[in-house]
N, C-alpha and C positions, 0 to 999 in steps of 0.2 A: 399557397402550398405550405402545409404545416411541417416544417423540417423536424421540429422537436419530436412529434409523434412518430414521424417516419423513422427517425433514428432509434426510438424506443422499440419499434416493431422490428427493425433490422437486427438489433442486438439481443432481443429477448431470449431466443433459444440458447445462444452462446452463454449469456450471463446466467441463465437458469442452470445450465450444466455446471458452470463454475461454482455457483452457489450451492448446489446439491453436493458437489465434491468437497467444498470447503466445510460445509456443515457436518458432513459425515466424518471427515478427518478430525474436526474439532471434538465431536462427540466421542470418537474412539480414543483420542488423546486424553480427554478429561476423565474417561472411565478408568484410566490408569492411575489417576490421583489417589483413590482409596488404597490401592495396592502399595503405592509408594509410602503413604502415611502408616500403613500397617507394618511396614519394614523400615520405619524411619531411622532407627539406630544404624541399621546396615547401610542405608543410603548415605547417611551422614559420614560413616566411616569410609565409604568409597570416595565420596567427594573430597574428604580431608586428605586422602592419599594421592589425589591427582595434582599435578603441577599447577600453581596459580595461573601461569600464562595460558594453559589449556582451558581452564575455567573461564578466564577473561575472554578468550577468543570466542567461546561459545555462549557468552553472556549468561554464565551461571554464577549467581551470587550466593555464597554459602549462607549468608544472613537471611535472605528472603526466599530461597528456593523451597524450603520445607513449609510453605504456607500456600493456601489456594491461589492467592493473587500472584505469588512468586512462580508457582508452577504454571499458572495461566500466562504470565508474562514470558516465561521461557518458551512455552508452546506457541504463543502468538508471534514471537520473533520469527519463527520459521513459516508460520501462516502468512506473515507480512510479505515474505518473498513471493508467494503465490498471488497475494492481493496486489503487489506491485506490478507483477507481470500482467494481471488482468487490467489494471489501470492503464498501463502503457499500451496494451493492445487496443483498448478503447480510444486512447489518444491518437495512436498511429493510424487507426482506421477511420477516424472522424472525417478527415479530408484526404488522407493518404490514399484511400481506395479509389477516390475519383481522380486524384492527380496521377497516380500510377497507371490507372486504366485509361487515362486521357478522356475521361467523361465529365470532367469538371466544367467544361464549357456548357453542358446541358444545365447544370445547376446555376451557373453564373448568368444565364440568359433568362432565368425565371424572374417574375416581378418581385424581387427581394434583393436587398442590398447585401454586399459581401459581409458587412459587419453583422447584420441580423442573421445571416446564414451561419456564420461561425458561432455567434452567441447562442443560437438555438441548439447547435450541435454540442457546444460545451455544456450547456445546461442539461441536455439529455444524458451525457456521460456522467455528470455529477449526480444526477437523479439515480442512475443505475448503481453507482458506487455507494450512494447514501442508503439505498434499499438493501444492498448487500451487507453493509455494516449494521443496519438495523436488524437484519436477520441473524447476524452473528451475535449481536447483543442479546436478542431474545433466546437464542440457543444457549448462551452462557448462563443466563438467568434460569432457564429451564433446567440446566444440568446442576446448578447449585441446589435446586429444590429436589431433583431426583436423587442426587448423591447425599443430600442432607448436610451440606457443607455449613459449618458453624463459624469459620474464621474468614468468610468472604467479606470484603469491603467493597460494596457496589460503587461507591464514589471512585475508588481507585480503578475498578474494572472499567468504568465509563471513561476515565482518563486514558487508560491503555487503548481502548477502542478509538477514542478521539485522536490520540497521538498517531495511531496507525492510519486513520482516515486522512490526516493531513499529509502523511508521507505518500499515500496513494494519490492525493491531488497533485503533489509535486511531480510524481511519475506521469500522471495524466497530462499535465501541462507540458512537460518535456516531450511526451509522445506526440501531442498535437503539433508542437513546433517542428519536430523532426519530420513528421508526416507531411507538413506543408512545404518544408524546405527542400526535401529530397525529391528528385525527379521520378524515381522509381523505387518502390519497396516490394520486393518479391515475397519474402517470408516474414510476416509481421511478428509471429510468436517467437521465431528465432532471434530476431532483432531485440525484442523485449527481454528475452531471457539473457542475452549477452549483456545488455545494459544493466539490468537489475542485479545479476550475479556479480558483475564488476563492482557495483556500488556496495554489495554485501561483503565481498572479499576485502574491499578497502576498509569497510567498517571493522572487520575482524582484525586486520593489520593495525588499524589506528588504536584499537583497544589494547593490543599487546604492546606496541612500541610507545604508547602514551604520548604521541605527538599531537598537541592540541589543534594545530592547523589542519591535520587530516580529518578531524571531526567535522569540520565545516564543509568538507568535500563530498560527504555521503549522507543522504537523507536518513539512512538507518541509524545514524548517531544523534540525530536531532532529538529523538524521544526515547531515551534509555529507559526501558520498562523497569529495570531494577531501581534506578534513581527515582522514577515516578512513584514506585511503591514506598520507598523510604521517605521521600519529601512530600508525597501526596499532592504533587503539582508539577508543572512544567518549568523549565528554565527559560526565562524571558528572552535571553539572547538567541536561543534556538527558535523560539516562536518568531522573533524578528527576522532571522535568517530565512525561515520557511516562507514567511509572508513575502520577503523580498524576492526569493527565487520564483514563487508562483506569479507575482505581479510582473516581474521582468519577462518570464517565459510567456505569459498571456499577452503582454504588450507586444512582444516580438512576433507572436502569432498574427495579431491583427495587422501590424505593419507589413509583415512579409506577404500576407494574403492580399492586401491592398495593392502592393507593388508587383505581385507575381503575374507573369504573362501566362495566359491559359493556352495550352497546346491541345489541338484537336487530334 
């Protein structure tokens, strides 16, 4: 039984709908960029009049916002909320749908180990997220050509996408662990939304109050797009934290699944 291909087939329609929605949203947002630049002085005056705390809460950096990468980073901050929900949906449904529906016994009695079963499901989800991010990257590249953008730094653009992808993997790993651990998950999307928005609100709060320890509690702070644009790279400490969270969550998934009793 090829679980990997089965998972791809199971999620293909849902992920396709998400991808179309994300791409259309991204295109619409980037079409606003020329209008912003044509009224650059007006927008700069508006931003200068806003309280610094408000700008920080919404990840608006006056220094970078009036560039293509800055505008993209601002736009991608909000797209990452949707991408985080998608990633967590995939994670929660990886084994959560079988556990909640009490049909996991069917899978567990197939001639395949639990480790291989979970591994193939994880790889299927990562494949879908990778394809989604590739599509987003192609869309951004296409829009820079369509809009005739001259100040785009493709290296920084790739870093923004990569940083967002790592955040998605974190939510994906957490989703799998929660899906395996809980006996029943009724509303996957509602649970994903509550988790992702909680982390996002925590990111906003941490940005305003400037408490460093809060930065480590939310994946949305690990890859600050404004900082990536300025530094043209990632902060190593947050790469280490991201890797640790993913490894711990993935390990917990395997341990929990091995020890879990299957209910019919």
